[in-house]
C-alpha angles and dihedrals in degrees: 000000000000120000089246088059092045091052092048092053094041090050090064093068130077097226145014110213121184137171126204124202111218137186136185109273087225130022124340107282128089135177116236127210117277132212130211111269092356107061119197116007106239122173147151126258119225091267093049099259110151108246139186134196106231101178127006129230093250095050092046089052089057092046092054086054093049096054086059096058129076110208092192090064097028089230143080120306111265102271091053097047110133097035111129120252136159118253127204126200135179123246089274093055095253117143110262107167141313143214096270095059101038117101094220091044110204091359092061113135084234090062106030091037095045119123108279089348110212093198092051089051093048092047092049092050093050103031108017095113130083094253119097114158135136094297092052090043092058090044088054091049091052091046093051093046089053098047108020111011098177092060088073090068093037100048128234138210123199105189095180095057134060094024088295093304099094101121146129115203120219116282090185118048136165144169141174126232134175125212133198087027130184131187118248101201120193135134145207143208134225108226128214118187092188106045125024092183090216099118091105141341093261091048092049092053092046093049091051093053091050092047092250125125134025113323115194116196138179120232127201121194129163145225125207147103111308125209133170121206127205130193127188117188100216092173092055091052091052090044090063086075095221097138134248097294094055092041092055090047092051091047094048091046091052092052090044092055090049093050095042091051093049093049099039115007106060096103092103098165136349090266092038109063108151139180136202118262098173141338123218128187111215094181138063092032111244096011115144114210109234110239125250092255092053093050091045090059092044101047101064088054092048090049094049089050092056091044090055087053092055094244096133133068095204141276101300096020093196134008114211126195116219114198101171143301126289113229110250128205119259092249095048092047093051092047092050094049093049092049092050092049096047101070135065110255092014100113120006106191120183113256115239 
């Protein structure tokens, strides 16, 4: 069956749900994500199984973007070349960032806050009012497909537009959990052959703050059964109303991101380097995930098809110039931060 036929069949279903069994590439221990003031997220499953969040949804969303980007060429990896994205350069024209790598996507301060931002101007023209209903939502989906296609999978939130309702939730999400976990407790010491910092309690504290002296620290890693979960909202993709060519491209892009991450993006931290053991599609029943190689062959054809339909604005679609931030008042800053942190897909910060 060709990829075209596979995507046609997949598009008839509401969700693609897949589970990937993982294991440490060496040894048995792994380091989970950590959160400020919380540490590792340990919890109990309904049946009492000891569970651990290894990688959060927001972090996995970023990782599935990163495997699509080639830092050596400052562009998409080869199968995705030609997809629209928003580039940001500094005042000397040097690459600064882009909408693929930015945590807040198109709502990044480096894009919206760029000098004479073309994207900000277009967003205000189309979505500057207080109304944001199904019509505006479809218009936003069309806009994003033209200017920053990947954001339709990643999700975006534009709190200053559409009366604060201008958003697209994630259509591709993922997370990593571990079950039957146990702590692997160890420790370490930072050595200093010049200054031990032990002359007095005050001196020891001061030496530690300055990075001098001996610093002893605890370390907690984990063992357990690792599994990554992936969810592609196929009904949401169809709901954008973009047409069959765009839908097939978004579906293929979602599958590619999953396969590319599983093949190349599982070094989550220095002490959390994982590999794929098996991939199991739970829904649709009987669906076989195309390989990374098959998707890599199909995607340039799908991208070219959308180009010929005039659905893209170029790659990059827009190049913004960021010259520095404008100082905001405290009230405005707080309101902006609260708005960006309140919605799914709004601010995808990396986990610790």
